[in-house]
N, C-alpha and C positions, 0 to 999 in steps of 0.2 A: 681234900676243899672240893668244892661241885663248882669253880667258876670255870665258864670255858676256857679253853686256851688260846692264843693269839690269832693262833691257823684257823683256830672254826670261826673264830669272830667273822677270820675274812674271808669266810668262808659263805658263811653268812649271807652277809653282805649284798649281795647281788640278790638273796630274793627278797630281802625287806626294801630294795630299789623296783626293784620290779612291781613288788606289791603296792607301793604308794601311786608308781607310773599306775598303775591302772585300777585306781582308784581316784578318779576325777572329783566327787563329792566329797574325797576324805577333807575334815574339818582339823580337826586334832588328831596327836596323837601323844598318847603320855610314856614316856621315858623310863620305864621302873627299873632304876637303876645305875651306877654311873656305866656303864660296860653302854646300856642301851643308849642312852645318853649319847654314849662318839659314836657308835654307830649310825644314831640320826644325822647326826650333823655331820658324820663322814658320809653318809648317804646324800645328804641335799650340799657337796662338794662347799663345804662352810669350812672357816678355820674356828679349831675346840677354843683357840682363845680366843673368840669374839660372843661362842657361845657358852661361856664356863657352865658346869655341872652347879646346881641347887637346888634343895628339898623344895619344892614346892612355885619352883621357877620358871615361868612364863618365856617362851623363845615365836622369836614369829621369824620363818622364813617367807624364801620372797616369792615364793608360788604363794604365796597366800597361808601356806601349810601353818599349823600354831601346835606348837608340842609343848612339855610340859613334862616338870622334873620331877621325880617322887622318890626317893630314897628304896632301895628291891625290899621285897616284904616278903625278904628269909626269916629262916627261925632266930639267926642270928641277932640282926636287927629286931624283929621286936621280940626279943627276948631281954636283952639289954636294955628297951625304950628308946633306942635311936628312932625309932618310926614307932609310932602311937598309933594306936587305932582313928583316936583323932585325926592326928595330921593328913594321916592316908584319904580317912574322908575330906579334908578338907582340902585335898588337890582331886579330888572327882567331882569337889563341890564347884573349885574355879572353871574348871570343862563346862558343867554345867552351868554355868554362868557367860562363859564362852558362847556357849551353842545358842545358848538362848538370846544372846545380846545381838547374833547375826541373825535372829530373824523376824 
């Protein structure tokens, strides 16, 4: 498997938090998979139970940052049909609509 270990995920989280903090104009983030979703939730100091992962779901963080969930675009997910091209495009269409609505 090519999944990151819990230690790797924990080691990377400060970099995610720093990148978000250093991006004051950041409006949204796309979390590709549950690991990314959980990392965004933890970086925002939110409870995972309050923000469950679901493909296509949109989450609003207290600081105005919105994040969108998608299944990870791994070979397994695409080969099994868990994530289709249409599903992936729909997530980014939702992101685009969200960004356009804020202008």
